[in-house]
VOPAGU-2260 file (C-alpha; in pm, 1 decimal, decimal comma):
REM VOPAGU-2260
SITE   aa  ch    i         X         Y         Z
SITE  LEU   A    0   15048,1   12642,4   12252,8
SITE  ASN   A    1   14896,2   12643,6   12592,4
SITE  THR   A    2   14847,9   13012,0   12584,6
SITE  LYS   A    3   14701,0   13041,3   12220,3
SITE  TYR   A    4   14409,1   12741,5   12306,9
SITE  ALA   A    5   14350,9   12763,9   12680,0
SITE  ASP   A    6   14083,8   13089,1   12593,4
SITE  ILE   A    7   13922,1   12812,1   12284,6
SITE  TRP   A    8   13893,6   12518,9   12413,3
SITE  PRO   A    9   13649,7   12442,1   12690,1
SITE  ASN   A   10   13778,4   12369,8   13024,3
SITE  ILE   A   11   13772,4   12000,4   13167,8
SITE  THR   A   12   13522,1   12016,4   13532,7
SITE  GLN   A   13   13509,2   11623,6   13463,4
SITE  ASN   A   14   13723,6   11341,2   13591,9
SITE  ARG   A   15   13631,4   10986,5   13365,2
SITE  ASP   A   16   13805,9   10690,1   13350,3
SITE  ALA   A   17   14087,7   10638,2   13065,9
SITE  PRO   A   18   14011,9   10429,8   12718,5
SITE  SER   A   19   14032,3   10101,5   12709,9
SITE  ASP   A   20   14300,4   10102,5   12488,4
SITE  ALA   A   21   14534,1   10431,0   12688,6
SITE  ASP   A   22   14823,1   10175,9   12772,2
SITE  ASP   A   23   14882,9   10136,6   12394,7
SITE  TYR   A   24   14942,3   10482,2   12369,3
SITE  LEU   A   25   15200,0   10485,2   12712,9
SITE  ASN   A   26   15498,5   10455,6   12497,0
SITE  LYS   A   27   15422,2   10522,6   12182,7
SITE  THR   A   28   15602,8   10813,2   11999,9
SITE  GLY   A   29   15480,9   11105,8   11751,6
SITE  LYS   A   30   15143,2   11147,0   11941,9
SITE  PHE   A   31   15150,6   11492,6   11898,5
SITE  GLU   A   32   15228,7   11504,1   11503,8
SITE  ALA   A   33   14965,5   11231,8   11496,3
SITE  HIS   A   34   14674,3   11333,7   11689,3
SITE  PHE   A   35   14669,9   11669,9   11768,8
SITE  SER   A   36   14453,4   11921,4   11635,3
SITE  GLU   A   37   14366,6   12266,3   11661,1
SITE  LYS   A   38   13944,5   12193,2   11686,1
SITE  PRO   A   39   13785,5   12204,0   12039,0
SITE  GLY   A   40   13673,6   11910,7   12169,9
SITE  GLU   A   41   13292,5   11893,8   12300,4
SITE  GLY   A   42   13396,4   11977,8   12651,9
SITE  ASP   A   43   13237,3   11780,3   12955,0
């Protein structure tokens, strides 16, 4: 997974605050299946 997407996704170069609902996802199961996308984000 990392080998494939490390080449096409932008690098994260800045720290940001966690989203306000981050704690809601700490113990949630199935996050990868529900939220993973092959499309790269916008980057910084």
